[in-house]
C-alpha positions as a Python dict, from the first residue, in 0.01 Angstrom:
ca = {
    (1, 'M'): (0, 0, 0),
    (2, 'S'): (349, 149, 38),
    (3, 'T'): (579, 285, -226),
    (4, 'G'): (798, 32, -397),
    (5, 'E'): (769, -340, -337),
    (6, 'H'): (532, -471, -75),
    (7, 'I'): (443, -808, 66),
    (8, 'S'): (170, -947, -155),
    (9, 'D'): (-130, -1144, -42),
    (10, 'E'): (12, -1446, -222),
    (11, 'K'): (317, -1445, 5),
    (12, 'K'): (113, -1414, 321),
    (13, 'P'): (54, -1746, 497),
    (14, 'E'): (-305, -1852, 545),
    (15, 'T'): (-434, -1766, 889),
    (16, 'T'): (-751, -1853, 1071),
    (17, 'Q'): (-889, -1682, 1375),
    (18, 'T'): (-802, -1888, 1680),
    (19, 'T'): (-1048, -1976, 1953),
    (20, 'G'): (-852, -1747, 2183),
    (21, 'E'): (-884, -1455, 1944),
    (22, 'K'): (-1261, -1505, 1910),
    (23, 'L'): (-1316, -1528, 2284),
    (24, 'A'): (-1087, -1231, 2345),
    (25, 'K'): (-1314, -1021, 2126),
    (26, 'E'): (-1626, -1147, 2301),
    (27, 'L'): (-1500, -1103, 2657),
    (28, 'A'): (-1260, -811, 2620),
    (29, 'P'): (-1312, -620, 2296),
    (30, 'N'): (-1109, -329, 2432),
    (31, 'T'): (-777, -320, 2245),
    (32, 'K'): (-713, 42, 2329),
    (33, 'V'): (-396, 163, 2498),
    (34, 'H'): (-317, 7, 2837),
    (35, 'L'): (-88, 141, 3110),
    (36, 'L'): (150, -79, 3312),
    (37, 'V'): (227, 92, 3641),
    (38, 'Y'): (363, 45, 3990),
    (39, 'A'): (82, 135, 4225),
    (40, 'D'): (293, 370, 4437),
    (41, 'R'): (533, 519, 4180),
    (42, 'F'): (294, 701, 3950),
    (43, 'A'): (32, 883, 4154),
    (44, 'G'): (149, 837, 4513),
    (45, 'S'): (-86, 553, 4607),
    (46, 'A'): (-286, 272, 4452),
    (47, 'S'): (-616, 448, 4517),
    (48, 'A'): (-495, 756, 4325),
    (49, 'V'): (-391, 575, 4005),
    (50, 'V'): (-728, 555, 3831),
    (51, 'P'): (-846, 909, 3927),
    (52, 'T'): (-516, 1044, 3798),
    (53, 'L'): (-559, 861, 3468),
    (54, 'R'): (-917, 981, 3431),
    (55, 'E'): (-842, 1342, 3520),
    (56, 'R'): (-490, 1403, 3388),
    (57, 'F'): (-476, 1154, 3100),
    (58, 'D'): (-830, 1181, 2970),
    (59, 'G'): (-876, 948, 2673),
    (60, 'V'): (-516, 826, 2679),
    (61, 'Y'): (-540, 497, 2872),
    (62, 'E'): (-842, 271, 2880),
    (63, 'S'): (-709, -9, 3103),
    (64, 'V'): (-458, -32, 3385),
    (65, 'H'): (-218, -317, 3459),
    (66, 'I'): (-96, -287, 3818),
    (67, 'I'): (246, -426, 3909),
    (68, 'P'): (273, -573, 4260),
    (69, 'Q'): (529, -408, 4485),
    (70, 'P'): (745, -679, 4648),
    (71, 'T'): (850, -630, 5009),
    (72, 'M'): (1117, -790, 5224),
    (73, 'G'): (881, -900, 5501),
    (74, 'P'): (731, -1246, 5556),
    (75, 'D'): (383, -1136, 5447),
    (76, 'T'): (474, -1068, 5085),
    (77, 'I'): (353, -1252, 4779),
    (78, 'G'): (653, -1124, 4589),
    (79, 'L'): (995, -1277, 4615),
    (80, 'P'): (1256, -1084, 4817),
    (81, 'D'): (1566, -928, 4669),
    (82, 'N'): (1789, -1232, 4707),
    (83, 'L'): (1660, -1360, 4374),
    (84, 'G'): (1913, -1133, 4208),
    (85, 'A'): (1912, -809, 4014),
    (86, 'Y'): (1586, -880, 3835),
    (87, 'G'): (1413, -1089, 4098),
    (88, 'D'): (1084, -909, 4151),
    (89, 'I'): (877, -1212, 4056),
    (90, 'P'): (532, -1236, 4213),
    (91, 'V'): (474, -1571, 4380),
    (92, 'M'): (138, -1640, 4538),
    (93, 'K'): (136, -1697, 4913),
    (94, 'D'): (-229, -1649, 4998),
    (95, 'I'): (-511, -1550, 4765),
    (96, 'N'): (-644, -1317, 5035),
    (97, 'H'): (-316, -1133, 5083),
    (98, 'L'): (-208, -848, 4860),
    (99, 'P'): (138, -705, 4802),
    (100, 'S'): (225, -363, 4940),
    (101, 'P'): (109, -94, 4867),
    (102, 'I'): (-221, -250, 4752),
    (103, 'D'): (-310, -345, 5105),
    (104, 'T'): (-685, -410, 5082),
    (105, 'W'): (-917, -583, 4840),
    (106, 'D'): (-1149, -283, 4871),
    (107, 'T'): (-881, -77, 4695),
    (108, 'V'): (-858, -329, 4413),
    (109, 'T'): (-1236, -354, 4383),
    (110, 'K'): (-1276, 22, 4352),
    (111, 'M'): (-998, 40, 4093),
    (112, 'A'): (-1152, -241, 3888),
    (113, 'H'): (-1493, -73, 3907),
    (114, 'D'): (-1357, 259, 3777),
    (115, 'M'): (-1135, 120, 3500),
    (116, 'P'): (-1070, -225, 3346),
    (117, 'M'): (-787, -386, 3541),
    (118, 'V'): (-533, -655, 3460),
    (119, 'F'): (-405, -858, 3755),
    (120, 'N'): (-84, -1063, 3757),
    (121, 'V'): (-111, -1425, 3871),
    (122, 'N'): (147, -1699, 3911),
    (123, 'F'): (-2, -2047, 3884),
    (124, 'S'): (323, -2240, 3886),
    (125, 'Q'): (504, -2129, 4203),
    (126, 'L'): (396, -2084, 4564),
    (127, 'S'): (590, -1904, 4832),
    (128, 'V'): (788, -2118, 5075),
    (129, 'L'): (582, -1934, 5339),
    (130, 'S'): (251, -2050, 5195),
    (131, 'K'): (32, -2256, 5425),
    (132, 'Q'): (45, -2542, 5175),
    (133, 'F'): (423, -2579, 5166),
    (134, 'Q'): (463, -2506, 5537),
    (135, 'D'): (221, -2793, 5602),
    (136, 'V'): (442, -3018, 5387),
    (137, 'L'): (749, -2917, 5587),
    (138, 'R'): (573, -3001, 5913),
    (139, 'K'): (397, -3325, 5815),
    (140, 'G'): (603, -3452, 5525),
    (141, 'K'): (429, -3716, 5313),
    (142, 'H'): (137, -3717, 5555),
    (143, 'S'): (44, -3363, 5451),
    (144, 'E'): (-271, -3327, 5243),
    (145, 'Y'): (-69, -3093, 5022),
    (146, 'F'): (229, -3321, 4960),
    (147, 'S'): (108, -3433, 4616),
    (148, 'M'): (72, -3069, 4518),
    (149, 'F'): (450, -3032, 4506),
    (150, 'Q'): (660, -3246, 4275),
    (151, 'P'): (1000, -3362, 4402),
    (152, 'V'): (1282, -3362, 4149),
    (153, 'S'): (1315, -3738, 4195),
    (154, 'D'): (970, -3790, 4042),
    (155, 'V'): (1105, -3657, 3711),
    (156, 'F'): (1462, -3781, 3742),
    (157, 'P'): (1445, -4100, 3953),
    (158, 'N'): (1811, -4174, 3879),
    (159, 'G'): (1928, -3821, 3952),
    (160, 'L'): (2030, -3536, 3722),
    (161, 'S'): (2343, -3545, 3510),
    (162, 'V'): (2532, -3232, 3411),
    (163, 'D'): (2382, -3266, 3063),
    (164, 'D'): (2032, -3281, 3212),
    (165, 'L'): (2097, -2970, 3418),
    (166, 'E'): (2242, -2770, 3131),
    (167, 'K'): (1944, -2854, 2913),
    (168, 'I'): (1687, -2725, 3163),
    (169, 'H'): (1560, -2378, 3079),
    (170, 'R'): (1629, -2098, 3329),
    (171, 'S'): (1340, -1854, 3341),
    (172, 'S'): (1563, -1572, 3458),
    (173, 'P'): (1883, -1538, 3252),
    (174, 'T'): (2015, -1296, 3510),
    (175, 'Q'): (2037, -1565, 3773),
    (176, 'A'): (2259, -1781, 3556),
    (177, 'N'): (2492, -1494, 3480),
    (178, 'L'): (2496, -1271, 3785),
    (179, 'E'): (2468, -1512, 4075),
    (180, 'P'): (2687, -1795, 4203),
    (181, 'F'): (2615, -2121, 4023),
    (182, 'A'): (2481, -2286, 4338),
    (183, 'R'): (2195, -2036, 4346),
    (184, 'T'): (2101, -2097, 3985),
    (185, 'L'): (2001, -2458, 4043),
    (186, 'P'): (1630, -2498, 3962),
    (187, 'F'): (1559, -2681, 4286),
    (188, 'V'): (1602, -2645, 4661),
    (189, 'R'): (1670, -2901, 4935),
    (190, 'Y'): (1450, -2962, 5239),
    (191, 'E'): (1439, -3234, 5503),
    (192, 'I'): (1118, -3436, 5468),
    (193, 'N'): (1066, -3722, 5715),
    (194, 'N'): (1435, -3693, 5805),
    (195, 'K'): (1539, -3747, 5445),
    (196, 'P'): (1676, -3485, 5203),
    (197, 'T'): (1416, -3402, 4940),
    (198, 'Y'): (1473, -3170, 4645),
    (199, 'F'): (1179, -2962, 4523),
    (200, 'W'): (1163, -2768, 4198),
    (201, 'A'): (1227, -2396, 4244),
    (202, 'S'): (1245, -2256, 3891),
    (203, 'L'): (1243, -1891, 3997),
    (204, 'G'): (1465, -1914, 4303),
    (205, 'S'): (1470, -2063, 4649),
    (206, 'Q'): (1181, -1852, 4785),
    (207, 'G'): (925, -2002, 4548),
    (208, 'I'): (840, -2371, 4517),
    (209, 'D'): (697, -2506, 4191),
    (210, 'Y'): (364, -2680, 4230),
    (211, 'D'): (154, -2903, 4007),
    (212, 'V'): (-133, -2683, 3894),
    (213, 'M'): (-327, -2986, 3772),
    (214, 'S'): (-310, -3169, 4103),
    (215, 'E'): (-629, -3167, 4310),
    (216, 'K'): (-502, -2905, 4554),
    (217, 'G'): (-324, -2710, 4282),
    (218, 'W'): (-637, -2673, 4073),
    (219, 'K'): (-839, -2581, 4381),
    (220, 'F'): (-594, -2295, 4439),
    (221, 'V'): (-647, -2175, 4081),
    (222, 'Q'): (-1025, -2184, 4118),
    (223, 'D'): (-1014, -2004, 4452),
    (224, 'T'): (-794, -1734, 4301),
    (225, 'F'): (-1036, -1677, 4014),
    (226, 'D'): (-1327, -1668, 4260),
    (227, 'R'): (-1150, -1397, 4461),
    (228, 'L'): (-1057, -1192, 4156),
    (229, 'E'): (-1409, -1218, 4016),
    (230, 'Q'): (-1539, -1058, 4335),
    (231, 'T'): (-1321, -754, 4265),
    (232, 'G'): (-1451, -712, 3912),
    (233, 'A'): (-1117, -792, 3747),
    (234, 'K'): (-1153, -834, 3372),
    (235, 'A'): (-821, -997, 3285),
    (236, 'V'): (-528, -1182, 3437),
    (237, 'C'): (-171, -1204, 3317),
    (238, 'L'): (-27, -1553, 3362),
    (239, 'M'): (337, -1504, 3453),
    (240, 'H'): (633, -1741, 3456),
    (241, 'F'): (424, -2042, 3363),
    (242, 'G'): (665, -2189, 3111),
    (243, 'S'): (820, -2434, 3358),
    (244, 'A'): (490, -2573, 3487),
    (245, 'V'): (553, -2922, 3342),
    (246, 'K'): (883, -3110, 3373),
    (247, 'K'): (993, -3408, 3168),
    (248, 'A'): (1331, -3580, 3167),
    (249, 'G'): (1540, -3520, 2857),
    (250, 'T'): (1372, -3188, 2773),
    (251, 'T'): (1421, -2819, 2850),
    (252, 'C'): (1124, -2845, 3091),
    (253, 'F'): (1001, -2522, 2932),
    (254, 'L'): (682, -2458, 2736),
    (255, 'L'): (632, -2825, 2662),
    (256, 'P'): (316, -2923, 2470),
    (257, 'E'): (161, -3032, 2799),
    (258, 'T'): (228, -2688, 2946),
    (259, 'V'): (65, -2510, 2654),
    (260, 'Q'): (-239, -2735, 2690),
    (261, 'I'): (-270, -2637, 3056),
    (262, 'V'): (-273, -2272, 2947),
    (263, 'D'): (-579, -2360, 2741),
    (264, 'T'): (-743, -2522, 3045),
    (265, 'I'): (-671, -2219, 3266),
    (266, 'T'): (-808, -1988, 2998),
    (267, 'Q'): (-1134, -2182, 2984),
    (268, 'E'): (-1165, -2160, 3362),
    (269, 'A'): (-1105, -1784, 3351),
    (270, 'H'): (-1383, -1742, 3096),
    (271, 'K'): (-1627, -1896, 3343),
    (272, 'H'): (-1539, -1608, 3576),
    (273, 'G'): (-1573, -1341, 3307),
    (274, 'M'): (-1200, -1289, 3263),
    (275, 'T'): (-955, -1322, 2979),
    (276, 'V'): (-606, -1470, 3013),
    (277, 'G'): (-280, -1335, 2879),
    (278, 'V'): (57, -1507, 2896),
    (279, 'L'): (384, -1328, 2968),
    (280, 'E'): (680, -1552, 2898),
    (281, 'N'): (1019, -1501, 2736),
    (282, 'A'): (964, -1718, 2432),
    (283, 'S'): (1071, -1772, 2073),
    (284, 'G'): (857, -1676, 1776),
    (285, 'E'): (714, -2023, 1730),
    (286, 'Q'): (637, -2049, 2101),
    (287, 'I'): (459, -1713, 2097),
    (288, 'K'): (247, -1824, 1801),
    (289, 'Q'): (166, -2148, 1978),
    (290, 'L'): (64, -1973, 2300),
    (291, 'A'): (-154, -1733, 2102),
    (292, 'Q'): (-370, -2025, 1996),
    (293, 'H'): (-444, -2128, 2356),
    (294, 'A'): (-465, -1798, 2546),
    (295, 'D'): (-671, -1487, 2477),
    (296, 'W'): (-359, -1280, 2432),
    (297, 'V'): (16, -1326, 2459),
    (298, 'Y'): (298, -1079, 2514),
    (299, 'D'): (514, -1014, 2209),
    (300, 'T'): (869, -1007, 2347),
    (301, 'L'): (1038, -1007, 2004),
    (302, 'T'): (921, -677, 1855),
    (303, 'P'): (1088, -451, 2118),
    (304, 'P'): (1453, -548, 2047),
    (305, 'L'): (1385, -573, 1673),
    (306, 'L'): (1231, -225, 1677),
    (307, 'M'): (1525, -95, 1880),
    (308, 'Y'): (1763, -245, 1624),
    (309, 'A'): (1572, -82, 1338),
    (310, 'L'): (1576, 261, 1504),
    (311, 'L'): (1942, 252, 1607),
    (312, 'C'): (2093, 64, 1312),
    (313, 'G'): (1860, 161, 1028),
    (314, 'D'): (1771, -195, 931),
    (315, 'A'): (1403, -291, 948),
    (316, 'A'): (1433, -624, 764),
    (317, 'P'): (1447, -841, 1081),
    (318, 'L'): (1153, -648, 1228),
    (319, 'A'): (952, -686, 908),
    (320, 'Q'): (1021, -1058, 905),
    (321, 'W'): (864, -1094, 1250),
    (322, 'V'): (573, -847, 1244),
    (323, 'Y'): (443, -1008, 928),
    (324, 'Q'): (396, -1342, 1105),
    (325, 'R'): (320, -1233, 1462),
    (326, 'P'): (-26, -1324, 1597),
    (327, 'E'): (-288, -1052, 1606),
    (328, 'N'): (-382, -1123, 1968),
    (329, 'C'): (-51, -992, 2100),
    (330, 'V'): (17, -739, 2373),
    (331, 'L'): (307, -515, 2277),
    (332, 'L'): (503, -362, 2564),
    (333, 'L'): (823, -193, 2445),
    (334, 'G'): (981, -139, 2786),
    (335, 'G'): (914, -252, 3140),
    (336, 'Q'): (1028, -253, 3500),
    (337, 'N'): (1321, -480, 3412),
    (338, 'G'): (1424, -304, 3093),
    (339, 'M'): (1413, -482, 2758),
    (340, 'E'): (1455, -855, 2705),
    (341, 'I'): (1685, -921, 2408),
    (342, 'S'): (1773, -1291, 2438),
    (343, 'D'): (1451, -1417, 2277),
    (344, 'V'): (1539, -1285, 1930),
    (345, 'M'): (1850, -1503, 1935),
    (346, 'S'): (1646, -1822, 2000),
    (347, 'R'): (1887, -1975, 2249),
    (348, 'E'): (1700, -2297, 2308),
    (349, 'T'): (1519, -2358, 1980),
    (350, 'E'): (1619, -2462, 1633),
    (351, 'E'): (1470, -2149, 1480),
    (352, 'K'): (1694, -1921, 1278),
    (353, 'P'): (1774, -1622, 1502),
    (354, 'L'): (1600, -1300, 1406),
    (355, 'L'): (1917, -1113, 1503),
    (356, 'T'): (2268, -1248, 1479),
    (357, 'R'): (2516, -1206, 1761),
    (358, 'K'): (2694, -940, 1553),
    (359, 'Q'): (2373, -745, 1496),
    (360, 'M'): (2286, -770, 1863),
    (361, 'R'): (2627, -639, 1968),
    (362, 'R'): (2593, -350, 1725),
    (363, 'M'): (2257, -249, 1871),
    (364, 'V'): (2364, -290, 2232),
    (365, 'S'): (2680, -87, 2170),
    (366, 'R'): (2468, 202, 2047),
    (367, 'V'): (2242, 184, 2351),
    (368, 'H'): (2555, 188, 2567),
    (369, 'K'): (2673, 501, 2386),
    (370, 'N'): (2332, 670, 2415),
    (371, 'T'): (2317, 602, 2789),
    (372, 'H'): (2681, 705, 2848),
    (373, 'G'): (2746, 371, 3016),
    (374, 'E'): (2516, 451, 3308),
    (375, 'A'): (2292, 151, 3249),
    (376, 'G'): (2554, -123, 3238),
    (377, 'S'): (2810, -267, 3001),
    (378, 'V'): (2775, -428, 2659),
    (379, 'H'): (2923, -749, 2798),
    (380, 'Q'): (2676, -753, 3087),
    (381, 'W'): (2373, -693, 2866),
    (382, 'L'): (2472, -962, 2619),
    (383, 'G'): (2542, -1200, 2907),
    (384, 'T'): (2212, -1144, 3086),
    (385, 'G'): (2006, -1109, 2771),
    (386, 'R'): (1853, -784, 2894),
    (387, 'I'): (1911, -411, 2842),
    (388, 'N'): (1859, -233, 3170),
    (389, 'S'): (1754, 116, 3062),
    (390, 'T'): (1445, 322, 2994),
    (391, 'L'): (1329, 321, 2634),
    (392, 'Y'): (1376, 697, 2605),
    (393, 'S'): (1735, 686, 2731),
    (394, 'S'): (1814, 387, 2510),
    (395, 'L'): (1714, 590, 2205),
    (396, 'G'): (1937, 878, 2311),
    (397, 'C'): (1639, 1092, 2420),
    (398, 'D'): (1561, 1145, 2051),
    (399, 'D'): (1198, 1259, 2045),
    (400, 'Q'): (1132, 1177, 1680),
    (401, 'R'): (1273, 825, 1702),
    (402, 'Y'): (1085, 766, 2025),
    (403, 'L'): (753, 883, 1884),
    (404, 'A'): (816, 673, 1572),
    (405, 'A'): (858, 369, 1798),
    (406, 'I'): (533, 450, 1980),
    (407, 'A'): (353, 504, 1649),
    (408, 'L'): (453, 159, 1523),
    (409, 'Q'): (356, 9, 1858),
    (410, 'F'): (11, 168, 1828),
    (411, 'F'): (-38, 66, 1464),
    (412, 'L'): (58, -300, 1494),
    (413, 'P'): (-244, -527, 1553),
    (414, 'G'): (-315, -623, 1913),
    (415, 'I'): (-308, -440, 2245),
    (416, 'P'): (-53, -161, 2295),
    (417, 'E'): (68, -131, 2654),
    (418, 'L'): (291, 147, 2785),
    (419, 'Y'): (509, 123, 3095),
    (420, 'Y'): (451, 429, 3314),
    (421, 'V'): (811, 557, 3280),
    (422, 'D'): (789, 523, 2902),
    (423, 'A'): (448, 693, 2907),
    (424, 'L'): (619, 998, 3057),
    (425, 'M'): (929, 960, 2837),
    (426, 'G'): (1143, 919, 3146),
    (427, 'M'): (1520, 896, 3154),
    (428, 'N'): (1736, 660, 3358),
    (429, 'D'): (1718, 731, 3731),
    (430, 'V'): (2086, 689, 3815),
    (431, 'E'): (2040, 845, 4158),
    (432, 'L'): (1776, 591, 4261),
    (433, 'M'): (1990, 306, 4131),
    (434, 'N'): (2289, 426, 4333),
    (435, 'Q'): (2078, 475, 4646),
    (436, 'T'): (1928, 128, 4633),
    (437, 'R'): (2230, -43, 4475),
    (438, 'R'): (1987, -230, 4253),
    (439, 'E'): (2020, -190, 3879),
    (440, 'P'): (1650, -233, 3791),
    (441, 'M'): (1569, 79, 3993),
    (442, 'L'): (1724, 272, 3705),
    (443, 'N'): (1392, 220, 3529),
    (444, 'R'): (1155, 256, 3826),
    (445, 'H'): (1144, 626, 3902),
    (446, 'S'): (885, 737, 4155),
    (447, 'Y'): (700, 1041, 4020),
    (448, 'S'): (591, 1310, 4262),
    (449, 'A'): (285, 1522, 4186),
    (450, 'M'): (511, 1806, 4075),
    (451, 'E'): (710, 1579, 3843),
    (452, 'L'): (389, 1445, 3694),
    (453, 'N'): (268, 1799, 3628),
    (454, 'Y'): (598, 1890, 3465),
    (455, 'A'): (597, 1579, 3246),
    (456, 'L'): (249, 1660, 3117),
    (457, 'L'): (370, 2005, 3009),
    (458, 'R'): (647, 1863, 2791),
    (459, 'P'): (554, 1890, 2420),
    (460, 'E'): (690, 1543, 2349),
    (461, 'V'): (469, 1384, 2617),
    (462, 'Q'): (170, 1579, 2488),
    (463, 'A'): (244, 1445, 2140),
    (464, 'L'): (261, 1090, 2276),
    (465, 'N'): (-74, 1137, 2451),
    (466, 'A'): (-222, 1271, 2128),
    (467, 'L'): (-103, 957, 1948),
    (468, 'A'): (-270, 743, 2214),
    (469, 'R'): (-598, 933, 2184),
    (470, 'F'): (-586, 891, 1808),
    (471, 'R'): (-527, 517, 1850),
    (472, 'N'): (-816, 492, 2097),
    (473, 'T'): (-1073, 693, 1903),
    (474, 'F'): (-1009, 670, 1529),
    (475, 'P'): (-1261, 418, 1390),
    (476, 'A'): (-1019, 260, 1141),
    (477, 'F'): (-849, 77, 1429),
    (478, 'D'): (-1170, -119, 1482),
    (479, 'G'): (-1128, -263, 1133),
    (480, 'S'): (-863, -482, 974),
    (481, 'A'): (-492, -426, 921),
    (482, 'Q'): (-246, -503, 643),
    (483, 'I'): (131, -501, 678),
    (484, 'G'): (377, -437, 396),
    (485, 'Y'): (752, -397, 361),
    (486, 'D'): (934, -196, 95),
    (487, 'E'): (1275, -360, 64),
    (488, 'T'): (1412, -78, -155),
    (489, 'Y'): (1368, 196, 105),
    (490, 'G'): (1344, -20, 416),
    (491, 'V'): (991, 103, 497),
    (492, 'I'): (738, -94, 701),
    (493, 'S'): (380, 12, 631),
    (494, 'V'): (74, -70, 838),
    (495, 'L'): (-265, 12, 687),
    (496, 'W'): (-593, 0, 880),
    (497, 'H'): (-930, -4, 703),
    (498, 'G'): (-1250, 86, 884),
    (499, 'H'): (-1596, 202, 785),
    (500, 'S'): (-1542, 501, 553),
    (501, 'C'): (-1198, 570, 700),
    (502, 'S'): (-840, 448, 696),
    (503, 'A'): (-509, 510, 870),
    (504, 'R'): (-161, 426, 746),
    (505, 'L'): (181, 443, 907),
    (506, 'D'): (499, 440, 702),
    (507, 'F'): (791, 353, 930),
    (508, 'D'): (1109, 452, 746),
    (509, 'A'): (1402, 287, 924),
    (510, 'G'): (1602, 304, 601),
    (511, 'L'): (1619, 681, 645),
    (512, 'I'): (1822, 632, 962),
    (513, 'A'): (2082, 429, 777),
    (514, 'E'): (2105, 682, 495),
    (515, 'R'): (2147, 973, 736),
    (516, 'E'): (2459, 806, 866),
    (517, 'L'): (2614, 822, 517),
    (518, 'G'): (2675, 1194, 554),
    (519, 'D'): (2544, 1530, 438),
    (520, 'D'): (2559, 1441, 67),
    (521, 'A'): (2302, 1169, 113),
    (522, 'L'): (2064, 1405, 293),
    (523, 'Q'): (2004, 1602, -27),
    (524, 'D'): (1814, 1308, -173),
    (525, 'I'): (1616, 1211, 135),
    (526, 'S'): (1502, 1547, 271),
    (527, 'W'): (1142, 1458, 179),
    (528, 'R'): (1143, 1153, 403),
    (529, 'S'): (1080, 1118, 777),
    (530, 'I'): (1111, 826, 1016),
    (531, 'A'): (735, 805, 1069),
    (532, 'T'): (459, 936, 844),
    (533, 'I'): (90, 893, 927),
    (534, 'T'): (-177, 936, 660),
    (535, 'W'): (-546, 905, 744),
    (536, 'T'): (-878, 963, 576),
    (537, 'D'): (-1211, 1053, 735),
    (538, 'S'): (-1521, 1254, 651),
    (539, 'A'): (-1309, 1567, 608),
    (540, 'G'): (-1080, 1409, 350),
    (541, 'E'): (-718, 1297, 360),
    (542, 'H'): (-469, 1417, 621),
    (543, 'K'): (-98, 1361, 660),
    (544, 'T'): (176, 1435, 910),
    (545, 'N'): (544, 1355, 897),
    (546, 'D'): (627, 1536, 1220),
    (547, 'L'): (472, 1349, 1511),
    (548, 'L'): (620, 1591, 1764),
    (549, 'A'): (485, 1915, 1618),
    (550, 'H'): (178, 1777, 1442),
    (551, 'P'): (55, 1445, 1581),
    (552, 'P'): (-269, 1312, 1430),
    (553, 'V'): (-585, 1426, 1606),
    (554, 'Y'): (-937, 1294, 1561),
    (555, 'V'): (-1234, 1470, 1720),
    (556, 'I'): (-1497, 1224, 1842),
    (557, 'P'): (-1833, 1321, 1695),
    (558, 'E'): (-2135, 1409, 1904),
    (559, 'E'): (-2452, 1211, 1843),
    (560, 'G'): (-2580, 1286, 1495),
    (561, 'E'): (-2251, 1448, 1386),
    (562, 'V'): (-1956, 1321, 1183),
    (563, 'G'): (-1610, 1293, 1332),
    (564, 'Y'): (-1332, 1505, 1187),
    (565, 'S'): (-961, 1570, 1219),
    (566, 'D'): (-824, 1893, 1360),
    (567, 'A'): (-530, 1994, 1143),
    (568, 'N'): (-470, 2308, 1350),
    (569, 'W'): (-398, 2132, 1679),
    (570, 'D'): (-123, 2325, 1859),
    (571, 'G'): (-22, 2063, 2114),
    (572, 'A'): (-212, 2212, 2406),
    (573, 'L'): (-408, 1987, 2637),
}
């Protein structure tokens, strides 16, 4: 399918469609482009998000994933800032209470009615302010909720050794590197019946781990699904669930028992007409395992591997992963906390790292150069396992490289999801970071109506939107995909076949490496571009190697007509 050598069918491991993949197609066949957005940072208010998408981004986004906005008050279901630099982790307090600024269920219901909506849920931690845990603090072992929460002593009756503690997985690498050690302990002490009792607190002291399979724990899950079903929600994203089951002598992270519970939760969601996705920082094998038990799973490995390919000109590690990644993946290149990079180094597994420490340092050093040091230091990023920067700034505001990244994101099988700042090709908001003194705010710019208007006039944003419309409308993406890798040129190719049509992307990371050799090398590679899209439809074959000036465009046919591509598109909305 691509020039030179490609991965043959004989090399490709046998795959069978998982139960999750089948049900995902039945319940949520929409694999078009999704938008991940803070309710109050994109259109001014939660109620304005969907109308803005329908009116200003017509055909670009077909589903919205709303991020809760944590507050510092006692009525929040998000953890307060004392979790650390990346501590905005939603923890359920009350299924009837919503985080600011989504202050009413009527707002959510209207949003879900107007556009498919993904809702974040946490089924492994409850707020210390929840009625369940507050009842335990008041009544101790006499509380009806006491068995819902598992004391540390139940898992380690003889206490924890230093070796035990070091082995336990920390869900947030930032806590272990940026906060005092005492605050990184995965448990918190309370006085129960006048005796010190330690409860698991995997995400910080404001959230208490609970046993989702206990009688009260499962009742909470069912009640949550009942409430979400009333709103018309079509999908939930299961967050921070990896530490749901603890066993002595293990990492207490994504154990087989935990993965099985994901399957149970997914089956319950199906009864309510919802699909379940899992967002967890996991290794490749763990992602593949989760994909067999959930409807979809977030692919946290492709983003840093793609960044490495674009900045260092080496697509081999990326090709190694995309060839084996599950098809029911959600691919989000950037997010509110930047880009996770620790997973590709497989800290806690025996897998061979997809990137070596040397390769990782090389990539991170280039991001540091592109961002002029405004987003943190190389040492800090390697220590926390996270690059705190917008995707656009990380790539040096290079439009062609950025659009090449988006093109590969859209062509890989699964669900492409864009973070709202990345959707507008936003740069690091240093001013907001300095005002709030919180590093994640660098990547959480609040767009005014005027800024939104300006962003939509930028040719590069218009080109991105055109790519999204092409991904959403071109029939080939409803078919099947093949992935190949040309080792000679370093080109990853993704080919989609549909009914009487096809679409192919050639992602040429090798060109980036050759450009760095100097002007002499450019004489032999002038015919190449980072991303080339070739597609066929009723009008014949079309090709573009300049996604900024000439993104692919497909005109949806009227009833009785045949769709066609508009080769004369000038970039105007």
